[in-house]
C-alpha positions as CSV (number, residue, x, y, z in Angstrom):
1,M,0.0,0.0,0.0
2,L,2.9,2.4,0.7
3,R,4.2,1.8,-2.8
4,M,0.9,2.8,-4.2
5,M,0.7,5.9,-2.1
6,K,4.1,7.0,-3.4
7,M,2.9,6.4,-7.0
8,E,-0.2,8.5,-6.2
9,L,1.9,11.3,-4.9
10,A,4.0,11.3,-8.0
11,V,0.9,11.5,-10.2
12,L,-0.7,14.2,-8.0
13,K,2.3,16.5,-8.1
14,K,1.0,18.1,-11.3
15,Y,-2.4,18.7,-9.6
16,L,-1.3,19.9,-6.2
17,K,-0.8,23.5,-7.2
18,Q,-4.3,23.6,-8.7
19,I,-5.8,21.9,-5.7
20,T,-4.1,24.3,-3.3
21,F,-5.3,27.3,-5.4
22,T,-8.8,26.0,-5.5
23,M,-8.8,25.5,-1.7
24,L,-7.5,29.0,-1.1
25,I,-10.2,30.5,-3.3
26,V,-13.0,28.6,-1.6
27,I,-11.7,29.5,1.9
28,V,-11.2,33.2,1.1
29,C,-14.7,33.4,-0.4
30,L,-16.3,31.7,2.7
31,V,-14.3,33.8,5.2
32,V,-15.3,37.0,3.4
33,G,-18.9,36.0,3.0
34,M,-19.3,34.7,6.6
35,G,-17.0,37.1,8.3
36,S,-15.6,34.3,10.4
37,L,-12.7,31.9,10.4
38,T,-14.7,29.0,11.8
39,S,-15.1,27.2,8.5
40,V,-11.4,27.3,7.5
41,P,-10.1,23.8,8.6
42,G,-13.3,22.0,7.6
43,M,-13.4,23.5,4.1
44,A,-9.7,22.8,3.6
45,F,-10.5,19.1,4.5
46,L,-13.5,19.0,2.2
47,T,-11.9,20.7,-0.8
48,V,-8.8,18.5,-0.7
49,K,-10.8,15.4,-0.2
50,F,-12.9,15.9,-3.3
51,S,-10.2,17.4,-5.4
52,V,-7.7,14.6,-4.8
53,S,-10.2,11.8,-5.4
54,M,-11.4,13.3,-8.6
55,S,-7.9,14.2,-9.9
56,A,-6.4,10.8,-9.2
57,S,-9.4,9.0,-10.7
58,A,-9.3,11.2,-13.8
59,Y,-5.6,10.4,-14.3
60,D,-6.4,6.7,-14.3
61,D,-8.4,7.2,-17.6
62,Q,-5.6,9.1,-19.3
63,N,-3.3,7.2,-21.6
64,G,-4.3,3.9,-20.1
65,W,-2.5,4.6,-16.8
66,G,-5.0,2.5,-14.8
67,S,-4.1,-0.6,-16.9
68,Y,-0.4,0.1,-17.1
69,R,-0.2,0.5,-13.3
70,L,-1.2,-3.0,-12.7
71,V,1.9,-4.3,-14.6
72,M,3.9,-2.8,-11.8
73,P,4.4,-4.7,-8.5
74,V,1.1,-3.5,-6.9
75,T,-2.1,-5.5,-6.5
76,R,-5.6,-4.1,-7.1
77,R,-6.3,-4.2,-3.4
78,E,-3.2,-2.1,-2.8
79,V,-4.3,0.4,-5.5
80,V,-7.7,0.9,-3.8
81,Q,-6.4,1.0,-0.2
82,G,-3.5,3.2,-1.2
83,R,-5.8,5.8,-2.8
84,Y,-8.3,5.7,0.1
85,A,-5.5,6.1,2.7
86,L,-3.6,8.9,0.8
87,N,-6.9,10.7,0.1
88,L,-7.7,10.8,3.8
89,L,-4.1,11.7,4.9
90,L,-3.9,14.6,2.4
91,A,-7.2,16.0,3.6
92,I,-6.2,15.8,7.2
93,A,-2.9,17.4,6.4
94,A,-4.7,20.3,4.6
95,A,-7.0,20.8,7.6
96,A,-4.1,20.8,10.0
97,V,-2.1,23.3,8.0
98,A,-5.2,25.5,7.7
99,A,-5.7,25.3,11.5
100,V,-2.1,26.3,12.1
101,L,-2.3,29.3,9.7
102,M,-5.6,30.3,11.3
103,T,-4.0,30.2,14.7
104,A,-1.0,32.2,13.5
105,F,-3.4,34.8,12.1
106,I,-5.3,35.0,15.4
107,A,-2.0,35.4,17.3
108,L,-1.0,38.2,14.9
109,G,-4.2,39.9,15.4
110,S,-3.7,40.0,19.2
111,A,-0.1,41.3,18.7
112,V,-0.5,44.1,16.1
113,E,-3.2,46.4,15.0
114,L,-5.0,45.2,11.9
115,P,-7.6,46.8,9.6
116,E,-11.1,46.6,11.0
117,F,-12.3,43.6,9.0
118,L,-9.2,41.6,9.7
119,A,-9.3,42.6,13.3
120,N,-12.8,41.3,13.6
121,L,-11.8,38.0,12.1
122,A,-9.0,37.6,14.6
123,V,-11.3,37.9,17.6
124,W,-11.4,34.5,19.3
125,D,-13.3,33.0,22.2
126,N,-14.8,29.7,23.3
127,Q,-17.8,30.2,21.2
128,Q,-15.6,30.5,18.1
129,L,-13.7,27.4,19.1
130,E,-16.9,25.4,19.5
131,A,-18.1,26.6,16.1
132,T,-14.8,25.7,14.5
133,L,-14.9,22.1,15.9
134,A,-18.6,21.7,14.9
135,A,-17.8,22.9,11.3
136,S,-14.7,20.8,11.0
137,I,-16.5,17.6,12.2
138,S,-19.5,18.4,9.9
139,C,-17.2,18.9,6.8
140,A,-15.2,15.7,7.7
141,C,-18.4,13.7,7.9
142,I,-19.7,15.1,4.6
143,G,-16.4,14.5,2.8
144,L,-16.0,10.9,4.1
145,C,-19.6,9.9,3.3
146,I,-19.6,11.4,-0.2
147,C,-16.2,9.9,-1.1
148,S,-17.5,6.6,0.3
149,V,-20.0,6.7,-2.6
150,T,-17.9,8.3,-5.4
151,L,-14.6,6.3,-5.0
152,P,-16.2,2.8,-5.5
153,A,-18.0,4.3,-8.5
154,Y,-14.7,5.5,-9.9
155,F,-13.1,2.2,-9.4
156,K,-16.0,0.3,-10.9
157,F,-16.7,2.4,-14.0
158,G,-13.7,4.8,-14.4
159,M,-14.0,8.6,-14.0
160,T,-15.5,9.3,-17.4
161,K,-18.3,6.7,-17.2
162,A,-18.9,7.2,-13.4
163,T,-19.8,10.9,-14.0
164,Q,-22.9,9.7,-15.9
165,Y,-24.3,7.8,-12.9
166,L,-23.1,9.8,-9.9
167,P,-25.4,12.7,-10.2
168,F,-28.4,10.4,-10.0
169,I,-26.9,8.4,-7.1
170,M,-26.1,11.6,-5.1
171,I,-29.6,13.0,-5.7
172,F,-31.2,9.8,-4.6
173,L,-29.0,9.7,-1.4
174,S,-29.9,13.3,-0.7
175,V,-33.6,12.8,-0.9
176,A,-33.7,9.2,0.6
177,P,-33.8,10.4,4.3
178,F,-36.8,12.7,3.5
179,L,-38.5,9.8,1.7
180,V,-38.0,7.6,4.8
181,L,-39.3,10.3,7.1
182,G,-42.3,10.7,4.8
183,V,-43.1,7.0,4.7
184,I,-42.6,6.4,8.5
185,G,-44.4,9.6,9.4
186,G,-44.0,12.3,12.1
187,P,-43.3,10.2,15.2
188,L,-39.8,9.4,14.1
189,L,-39.1,13.1,13.4
190,D,-40.5,14.0,16.8
191,Q,-38.2,11.5,18.4
192,V,-35.2,12.9,16.6
193,K,-36.0,16.4,17.6
194,G,-36.5,15.3,21.2
195,A,-33.1,13.5,21.2
196,I,-31.4,16.6,19.9
197,E,-33.1,18.9,22.4
198,L,-32.1,16.5,25.2
199,A,-28.5,16.5,24.0
200,E,-28.4,20.3,23.9
201,T,-29.6,20.5,27.5
202,T,-27.3,17.8,28.8
203,G,-24.2,18.7,26.9
204,G,-24.3,15.6,24.7
205,L,-24.0,17.3,21.4
206,G,-20.2,16.8,21.5
207,L,-20.6,13.1,21.9
208,I,-23.1,13.0,19.1
209,A,-20.7,14.8,16.8
210,F,-17.8,12.5,17.6
211,A,-20.1,9.5,17.2
212,A,-21.1,10.8,13.8
213,L,-17.4,11.2,12.9
214,A,-16.6,7.6,14.0
215,I,-19.6,6.3,12.0
216,S,-18.4,8.2,8.9
217,L,-14.9,6.8,9.3
218,A,-16.4,3.3,9.6
219,V,-18.5,3.9,6.4
220,Y,-15.3,5.1,4.6
221,A,-13.4,2.0,5.7
222,A,-16.3,-0.3,4.6
223,S,-16.4,1.5,1.3
224,S,-12.8,0.7,0.7
225,F,-13.6,-3.1,0.9
226,I,-16.5,-2.7,-1.5
227,A,-14.2,-0.8,-3.9
228,V,-11.7,-3.6,-3.7
229,R,-14.3,-6.1,-4.8
230,L,-15.6,-3.9,-7.6
231,Y,-12.1,-3.1,-8.9
232,S,-11.1,-6.7,-8.7
233,A,-14.0,-7.6,-11.0
234,R,-13.4,-4.8,-13.4
235,D,-11.9,-5.8,-16.8
236,L,-8.9,-3.5,-17.6
């Protein structure tokens, strides 16, 4: 798997500048629009997660790279697991770097006088910290769950063909929870609301957030095993 990760890094070198630029544009637009830094680490994670998975999968379809790679001393399982692992590691690294830069900016704001807008961004308290953690966990869960769907599709069909099916799959997954609630009825929704209100009053929202993150990681890991089976059966 380590060999595959090194190969992926060699391929992604040509895309990293573009991915970094895209990430910076997205973060700057969000910060300016929201007037807050709370979304910075989460959006760094989300942007890199999507960009890396799409760029690596797109490269597989170029010049028969996906087929040629299997001639090298890597198995299909290593190809899948290496991509899953590197995808996650790069996203975590991007979020960590974004958090460090955000912390440095906040420290700078407390040390020197900045223009009003930047000074307001540098104001930091416990409420801002809680919002940053909530946003980061939410973005991580979204990124993990969506990539748990897209990566197996890329390995099964290839990037070009998968783009024909993924919009319909993602739309279905988006509306499925509402369909379930509509079929089951209001009692389930009332129970969910009651559980959330109880968590707010008892301080259990943090536990719910980390439980959601753990479930998302488990789904991501399970997705890798599904992707291995799909890729092993694919004719290249």
